[in-house]
Backbone atoms as SQL, in Angstrom:
CREATE TABLE atoms (id INTEGER PRIMARY KEY, chain TEXT, resi INTEGER, resn TEXT, atom TEXT, x REAL, y REAL, z REAL);
INSERT INTO atoms VALUES
  (1, 'A', 1, 'MET', 'N', 163.382, 114.462, 23.025),
  (2, 'A', 1, 'MET', 'CA', 162.327, 115.380, 22.702),
  (3, 'A', 1, 'MET', 'C', 162.862, 116.806, 22.834),
  (4, 'A', 2, 'ALA', 'N', 162.605, 117.605, 21.845),
  (5, 'A', 2, 'ALA', 'CA', 163.056, 119.002, 21.864),
  (6, 'A', 2, 'ALA', 'C', 161.996, 119.873, 22.524),
  (7, 'A', 3, 'PHE', 'N', 162.463, 120.812, 23.332),
  (8, 'A', 3, 'PHE', 'CA', 161.584, 121.755, 24.016),
  (9, 'A', 3, 'PHE', 'C', 162.011, 123.171, 23.687),
  (10, 'A', 4, 'VAL', 'N', 161.080, 124.085, 23.792),
  (11, 'A', 4, 'VAL', 'CA', 161.383, 125.512, 23.725),
  (12, 'A', 4, 'VAL', 'C', 161.196, 126.038, 25.143),
  (13, 'A', 5, 'ALA', 'N', 162.267, 126.533, 25.729),
  (14, 'A', 5, 'ALA', 'CA', 162.197, 127.025, 27.099),
  (15, 'A', 5, 'ALA', 'C', 161.407, 128.319, 27.160),
  (16, 'A', 6, 'ILE', 'N', 160.540, 128.416, 28.142),
  (17, 'A', 6, 'ILE', 'CA', 159.742, 129.608, 28.366),
  (18, 'A', 6, 'ILE', 'C', 160.200, 130.310, 29.641),
  (19, 'A', 7, 'CYS', 'N', 160.673, 129.544, 30.595),
  (20, 'A', 7, 'CYS', 'CA', 161.119, 130.110, 31.868),
  (21, 'A', 7, 'CYS', 'C', 162.253, 131.111, 31.629),
  (22, 'A', 8, 'PRO', 'N', 162.168, 132.303, 32.215),
  (23, 'A', 8, 'PRO', 'CA', 163.210, 133.310, 31.997),
  (24, 'A', 8, 'PRO', 'C', 164.553, 132.958, 32.643),
  (25, 'A', 9, 'TYR', 'N', 164.562, 131.977, 33.537),
  (26, 'A', 9, 'TYR', 'CA', 165.802, 131.612, 34.218),
  (27, 'A', 9, 'TYR', 'C', 166.534, 130.449, 33.548),
  (28, 'A', 10, 'TYR', 'N', 165.902, 129.834, 32.573),
  (29, 'A', 10, 'TYR', 'CA', 166.527, 128.733, 31.828),
  (30, 'A', 10, 'TYR', 'C', 167.723, 129.275, 31.054),
  (31, 'A', 11, 'ILE', 'N', 168.829, 128.507, 31.052),
  (32, 'A', 11, 'ILE', 'CA', 170.016, 128.935, 30.314),
  (33, 'A', 11, 'ILE', 'C', 170.330, 127.999, 29.152),
  (34, 'A', 12, 'LYS', 'N', 170.551, 126.703, 29.448),
  (35, 'A', 12, 'LYS', 'CA', 170.948, 125.802, 28.366),
  (36, 'A', 12, 'LYS', 'C', 170.868, 124.342, 28.793),
  (37, 'A', 13, 'GLU', 'N', 171.061, 123.466, 27.815),
  (38, 'A', 13, 'GLU', 'CA', 171.242, 122.034, 28.006),
  (39, 'A', 13, 'GLU', 'C', 172.658, 121.712, 27.542),
  (40, 'A', 14, 'LEU', 'N', 173.375, 120.927, 28.319),
  (41, 'A', 14, 'LEU', 'CA', 174.729, 120.563, 27.932),
  (42, 'A', 14, 'LEU', 'C', 175.102, 119.235, 28.571),
  (43, 'A', 15, 'ASN', 'N', 175.513, 118.276, 27.760),
  (44, 'A', 15, 'ASN', 'CA', 175.959, 116.970, 28.250),
  (45, 'A', 15, 'ASN', 'C', 174.962, 116.318, 29.193),
  (46, 'A', 16, 'GLY', 'N', 173.696, 116.345, 28.822),
  (47, 'A', 16, 'GLY', 'CA', 172.667, 115.712, 29.627),
  (48, 'A', 16, 'GLY', 'C', 172.283, 116.466, 30.883),
  (49, 'A', 17, 'GLN', 'N', 172.723, 117.703, 31.008),
  (50, 'A', 17, 'GLN', 'CA', 172.398, 118.519, 32.173),
  (51, 'A', 17, 'GLN', 'C', 171.598, 119.740, 31.739),
  (52, 'A', 18, 'THR', 'N', 170.718, 120.180, 32.615),
  (53, 'A', 18, 'THR', 'CA', 169.905, 121.372, 32.369),
  (54, 'A', 18, 'THR', 'C', 170.392, 122.465, 33.304),
  (55, 'A', 19, 'PHE', 'N', 170.681, 123.626, 32.760),
  (56, 'A', 19, 'PHE', 'CA', 171.197, 124.750, 33.537),
  (57, 'A', 19, 'PHE', 'C', 170.156, 125.854, 33.592),
  (58, 'A', 20, 'CYS', 'N', 169.936, 126.377, 34.790),
  (59, 'A', 20, 'CYS', 'CA', 169.139, 127.591, 34.925),
  (60, 'A', 20, 'CYS', 'C', 169.992, 128.607, 35.673),
  (61, 'A', 21, 'GLU', 'N', 169.447, 129.764, 35.920),
  (62, 'A', 21, 'GLU', 'CA', 170.239, 130.843, 36.500),
  (63, 'A', 21, 'GLU', 'C', 170.846, 130.484, 37.853),
  (64, 'A', 22, 'VAL', 'N', 170.171, 129.677, 38.635),
  (65, 'A', 22, 'VAL', 'CA', 170.649, 129.414, 39.994),
  (66, 'A', 22, 'VAL', 'C', 171.082, 127.983, 40.263),
  (67, 'A', 23, 'CYS', 'N', 170.900, 127.079, 39.322),
  (68, 'A', 23, 'CYS', 'CA', 171.294, 125.693, 39.596),
  (69, 'A', 23, 'CYS', 'C', 171.507, 124.894, 38.312),
  (70, 'A', 24, 'ARG', 'N', 171.976, 123.685, 38.536),
  (71, 'A', 24, 'ARG', 'CA', 172.217, 122.746, 37.443),
  (72, 'A', 24, 'ARG', 'C', 171.532, 121.442, 37.817),
  (73, 'A', 25, 'PHE', 'N', 170.775, 120.881, 36.894),
  (74, 'A', 25, 'PHE', 'CA', 170.088, 119.618, 37.117),
  (75, 'A', 25, 'PHE', 'C', 170.763, 118.527, 36.312),
  (76, 'A', 26, 'LYS', 'N', 171.012, 117.406, 36.951),
  (77, 'A', 26, 'LYS', 'CA', 171.491, 116.221, 36.257),
  (78, 'A', 26, 'LYS', 'C', 170.487, 115.117, 36.551),
  (79, 'A', 27, 'PHE', 'N', 169.681, 114.802, 35.579),
  (80, 'A', 27, 'PHE', 'CA', 168.596, 113.847, 35.762),
  (81, 'A', 27, 'PHE', 'C', 169.090, 112.415, 35.583),
  (82, 'A', 28, 'LYS', 'N', 168.386, 111.475, 36.194),
  (83, 'A', 28, 'LYS', 'CA', 168.760, 110.057, 36.132),
  (84, 'A', 28, 'LYS', 'C', 168.573, 109.483, 34.728),
  (85, 'A', 29, 'ASP', 'N', 167.575, 109.959, 33.998),
  (86, 'A', 29, 'ASP', 'CA', 167.354, 109.480, 32.632),
  (87, 'A', 29, 'ASP', 'C', 166.571, 110.526, 31.840),
  (88, 'A', 30, 'ARG', 'N', 166.381, 110.267, 30.555),
  (89, 'A', 30, 'ARG', 'CA', 165.683, 111.227, 29.682),
  (90, 'A', 30, 'ARG', 'C', 164.222, 111.404, 30.060),
  (91, 'A', 31, 'ILE', 'N', 163.605, 110.335, 30.537),
  (92, 'A', 31, 'ILE', 'CA', 162.196, 110.440, 30.924),
  (93, 'A', 31, 'ILE', 'C', 162.046, 111.427, 32.074),
  (94, 'A', 32, 'MET', 'N', 162.913, 111.322, 33.075),
  (95, 'A', 32, 'MET', 'CA', 162.879, 112.254, 34.206),
  (96, 'A', 32, 'MET', 'C', 163.129, 113.678, 33.724),
  (97, 'A', 33, 'ARG', 'N', 164.112, 113.842, 32.870),
  (98, 'A', 33, 'ARG', 'CA', 164.429, 115.169, 32.326),
  (99, 'A', 33, 'ARG', 'C', 163.260, 115.724, 31.529),
  (100, 'A', 34, 'ASN', 'N', 162.689, 114.910, 30.638),
  (101, 'A', 34, 'ASN', 'CA', 161.569, 115.369, 29.820),
  (102, 'A', 34, 'ASN', 'C', 160.368, 115.748, 30.673),
  (103, 'A', 35, 'ASN', 'N', 160.104, 114.978, 31.725),
  (104, 'A', 35, 'ASN', 'CA', 158.985, 115.291, 32.610),
  (105, 'A', 35, 'ASN', 'C', 159.203, 116.621, 33.316),
  (106, 'A', 36, 'PHE', 'N', 160.405, 116.849, 33.846),
  (107, 'A', 36, 'PHE', 'CA', 160.678, 118.075, 34.579),
  (108, 'A', 36, 'PHE', 'C', 160.715, 119.288, 33.651),
  (109, 'A', 37, 'VAL', 'N', 161.533, 119.207, 32.617),
  (110, 'A', 37, 'VAL', 'CA', 161.667, 120.337, 31.689),
  (111, 'A', 37, 'VAL', 'C', 160.335, 120.629, 31.001),
  (112, 'A', 38, 'GLY', 'N', 159.626, 119.591, 30.614),
  (113, 'A', 38, 'GLY', 'CA', 158.324, 119.779, 29.969),
  (114, 'A', 38, 'GLY', 'C', 157.281, 120.373, 30.891),
  (115, 'A', 39, 'SER', 'N', 157.371, 120.062, 32.182),
  (116, 'A', 39, 'SER', 'CA', 156.398, 120.572, 33.147),
  (117, 'A', 39, 'SER', 'C', 156.707, 121.976, 33.630),
  (118, 'A', 40, 'TYR', 'N', 157.973, 122.342, 33.654),
  (119, 'A', 40, 'TYR', 'CA', 158.365, 123.637, 34.214),
  (120, 'A', 40, 'TYR', 'C', 159.045, 124.536, 33.185),
  (121, 'A', 41, 'CYS', 'N', 160.247, 124.207, 32.778),
  (122, 'A', 41, 'CYS', 'CA', 161.063, 125.091, 31.938),
  (123, 'A', 41, 'CYS', 'C', 160.396, 125.427, 30.606),
  (124, 'A', 42, 'ALA', 'N', 159.711, 124.465, 30.022),
  (125, 'A', 42, 'ALA', 'CA', 159.112, 124.650, 28.696),
  (126, 'A', 42, 'ALA', 'C', 157.596, 124.759, 28.772),
  (127, 'A', 43, 'SER', 'N', 157.098, 125.222, 29.897),
  (128, 'A', 43, 'SER', 'CA', 155.662, 125.322, 30.097),
  (129, 'A', 43, 'SER', 'C', 155.305, 126.723, 30.576),
  (130, 'A', 44, 'PHE', 'N', 154.117, 127.176, 30.216),
  (131, 'A', 44, 'PHE', 'CA', 153.667, 128.466, 30.744),
  (132, 'A', 44, 'PHE', 'C', 153.370, 128.366, 32.238),
  (133, 'A', 45, 'ASP', 'N', 153.440, 127.158, 32.783),
  (134, 'A', 45, 'ASP', 'CA', 153.268, 126.930, 34.215),
  (135, 'A', 45, 'ASP', 'C', 154.627, 126.951, 34.929),
  (136, 'A', 46, 'TYR', 'N', 155.643, 127.522, 34.288),
  (137, 'A', 46, 'TYR', 'CA', 156.980, 127.543, 34.885),
  (138, 'A', 46, 'TYR', 'C', 156.999, 128.235, 36.241),
  (139, 'A', 47, 'THR', 'N', 156.052, 129.117, 36.500),
  (140, 'A', 47, 'THR', 'CA', 156.032, 129.827, 37.785),
  (141, 'A', 47, 'THR', 'C', 155.701, 128.910, 38.956),
  (142, 'A', 48, 'SER', 'N', 155.249, 127.691, 38.693),
  (143, 'A', 48, 'SER', 'CA', 155.009, 126.744, 39.782),
  (144, 'A', 48, 'SER', 'C', 156.276, 125.970, 40.151),
  (145, 'A', 49, 'CYS', 'N', 157.349, 126.156, 39.405),
  (146, 'A', 49, 'CYS', 'CA', 158.629, 125.510, 39.710),
  (147, 'A', 49, 'CYS', 'C', 159.186, 126.104, 41.006),
  (148, 'A', 50, 'PRO', 'N', 159.606, 125.270, 41.957),
  (149, 'A', 50, 'PRO', 'CA', 160.145, 125.812, 43.215),
  (150, 'A', 50, 'PRO', 'C', 161.407, 126.653, 43.013),
  (151, 'A', 51, 'ILE', 'N', 162.220, 126.327, 42.028),
  (152, 'A', 51, 'ILE', 'CA', 163.426, 127.116, 41.746),
  (153, 'A', 51, 'ILE', 'C', 163.022, 128.499, 41.229),
  (154, 'A', 52, 'CYS', 'N', 162.054, 128.538, 40.338),
  (155, 'A', 52, 'CYS', 'CA', 161.565, 129.813, 39.799),
  (156, 'A', 52, 'CYS', 'C', 160.953, 130.664, 40.907),
  (157, 'A', 53, 'LYS', 'N', 160.164, 130.048, 41.774),
  (158, 'A', 53, 'LYS', 'CA', 159.535, 130.799, 42.876),
  (159, 'A', 53, 'LYS', 'C', 160.591, 131.443, 43.771),
  (160, 'A', 54, 'GLU', 'N', 161.619, 130.684, 44.128),
  (161, 'A', 54, 'GLU', 'CA', 162.662, 131.223, 45.000),
  (162, 'A', 54, 'GLU', 'C', 163.495, 132.297, 44.297),
  (163, 'A', 55, 'THR', 'N', 163.729, 132.125, 43.000),
  (164, 'A', 55, 'THR', 'CA', 164.478, 133.134, 42.251),
  (165, 'A', 55, 'THR', 'C', 163.663, 134.417, 42.123),
  (166, 'A', 56, 'ASP', 'N', 162.358, 134.285, 41.866),
  (167, 'A', 56, 'ASP', 'CA', 161.483, 135.465, 41.848),
  (168, 'A', 56, 'ASP', 'C', 161.514, 136.182, 43.198),
  (169, 'A', 57, 'ALA', 'N', 161.434, 135.413, 44.288),
  (170, 'A', 57, 'ALA', 'CA', 161.451, 136.004, 45.630),
  (171, 'A', 57, 'ALA', 'C', 162.773, 136.719, 45.888),
  (172, 'A', 58, 'TYR', 'N', 163.873, 136.132, 45.427),
  (173, 'A', 58, 'TYR', 'CA', 165.186, 136.770, 45.583),
  (174, 'A', 58, 'TYR', 'C', 165.192, 138.137, 44.894),
  (175, 'A', 59, 'TYR', 'N', 164.719, 138.177, 43.642),
  (176, 'A', 59, 'TYR', 'CA', 164.723, 139.453, 42.911),
  (177, 'A', 59, 'TYR', 'C', 163.756, 140.460, 43.529),
  (178, 'A', 60, 'ASP', 'N', 162.650, 139.991, 44.093),
  (179, 'A', 60, 'ASP', 'CA', 161.752, 140.897, 44.804),
  (180, 'A', 60, 'ASP', 'C', 162.463, 141.521, 46.003),
  (181, 'A', 61, 'ARG', 'N', 163.185, 140.700, 46.775),
  (182, 'A', 61, 'ARG', 'CA', 163.936, 141.226, 47.917),
  (183, 'A', 61, 'ARG', 'C', 165.005, 142.203, 47.452),
  (184, 'A', 62, 'LYS', 'N', 165.700, 141.829, 46.401),
  (185, 'A', 62, 'LYS', 'CA', 166.773, 142.686, 45.882),
  (186, 'A', 62, 'LYS', 'C', 166.216, 144.026, 45.396),
  (187, 'A', 63, 'ASP', 'N', 165.087, 143.998, 44.699),
  (188, 'A', 63, 'ASP', 'CA', 164.454, 145.227, 44.222),
  (189, 'A', 63, 'ASP', 'C', 164.003, 146.122, 45.376),
  (190, 'A', 64, 'ASN', 'N', 163.703, 145.498, 46.514),
  (191, 'A', 64, 'ASN', 'CA', 163.273, 146.254, 47.690),
  (192, 'A', 64, 'ASN', 'C', 164.426, 146.574, 48.637),
  (193, 'A', 65, 'GLY', 'N', 165.650, 146.364, 48.169),
  (194, 'A', 65, 'GLY', 'CA', 166.818, 146.764, 48.943),
  (195, 'A', 65, 'GLY', 'C', 167.293, 145.783, 49.987),
  (196, 'A', 66, 'TYR', 'N', 166.783, 144.557, 49.969),
  (197, 'A', 66, 'TYR', 'CA', 167.246, 143.594, 50.961),
  (198, 'A', 66, 'TYR', 'C', 167.542, 142.249, 50.326),
  (199, 'A', 67, 'THR', 'N', 168.717, 141.752, 50.584),
  (200, 'A', 67, 'THR', 'CA', 169.026, 140.346, 50.359),
  (201, 'A', 67, 'THR', 'C', 169.805, 139.912, 51.576),
  (202, 'A', 68, 'ASN', 'N', 169.768, 138.665, 51.879),
  (203, 'A', 68, 'ASN', 'CA', 170.478, 138.186, 53.062),
  (204, 'A', 68, 'ASN', 'C', 171.856, 137.628, 52.709),
  (205, 'A', 69, 'GLU', 'N', 172.403, 138.083, 51.588),
  (206, 'A', 69, 'GLU', 'CA', 173.716, 137.589, 51.173),
  (207, 'A', 69, 'GLU', 'C', 174.775, 137.856, 52.237),
  (208, 'A', 70, 'GLU', 'N', 174.675, 139.000, 52.908),
  (209, 'A', 70, 'GLU', 'CA', 175.667, 139.320, 53.927),
  (210, 'A', 70, 'GLU', 'C', 175.494, 138.457, 55.181),
  (211, 'A', 71, 'ASP', 'N', 174.326, 137.832, 55.350),
  (212, 'A', 71, 'ASP', 'CA', 174.079, 136.983, 56.511),
  (213, 'A', 71, 'ASP', 'C', 174.669, 135.588, 56.349),
  (214, 'A', 72, 'GLY', 'N', 175.067, 135.231, 55.139),
  (215, 'A', 72, 'GLY', 'CA', 175.588, 133.890, 54.893),
  (216, 'A', 72, 'GLY', 'C', 174.457, 132.887, 54.734),
  (217, 'A', 73, 'PHE', 'N', 174.818, 131.624, 54.658),
  (218, 'A', 73, 'PHE', 'CA', 173.868, 130.561, 54.456),
  (219, 'A', 73, 'PHE', 'C', 173.671, 129.792, 55.751),
  (220, 'A', 74, 'GLU', 'N', 172.454, 129.329, 55.971),
  (221, 'A', 74, 'GLU', 'CA', 172.198, 128.471, 57.109),
  (222, 'A', 74, 'GLU', 'C', 172.656, 127.071, 56.764),
  (223, 'A', 75, 'GLU', 'N', 173.232, 126.406, 57.729),
  (224, 'A', 75, 'GLU', 'CA', 173.705, 125.047, 57.509),
  (225, 'A', 75, 'GLU', 'C', 172.521, 124.080, 57.516),
  (226, 'A', 76, 'ILE', 'N', 172.498, 123.179, 56.556),
  (227, 'A', 76, 'ILE', 'CA', 171.477, 122.139, 56.505),
  (228, 'A', 76, 'ILE', 'C', 172.063, 120.887, 57.109),
  (229, 'A', 77, 'ILE', 'N', 171.399, 120.383, 58.112),
  (230, 'A', 77, 'ILE', 'CA', 171.929, 119.203, 58.816),
  (231, 'A', 77, 'ILE', 'C', 171.154, 117.987, 58.408);
């Protein structure tokens, strides 16, 4: 199924993978991909995507002069 991406962070589809500005998705099958991309990337409801929310928050912090890039990443155990 072909989609038109609406999310501003969407970049491309390549070899069964979906790329956005901050991550790459490799779905288990086309149904999973179609459900996700159709619900978020190609929907006006893209702002409910957790990746989009975090990317928006990052740019808000950056616009306000703060990012925690210099603090490094917290380890996930």
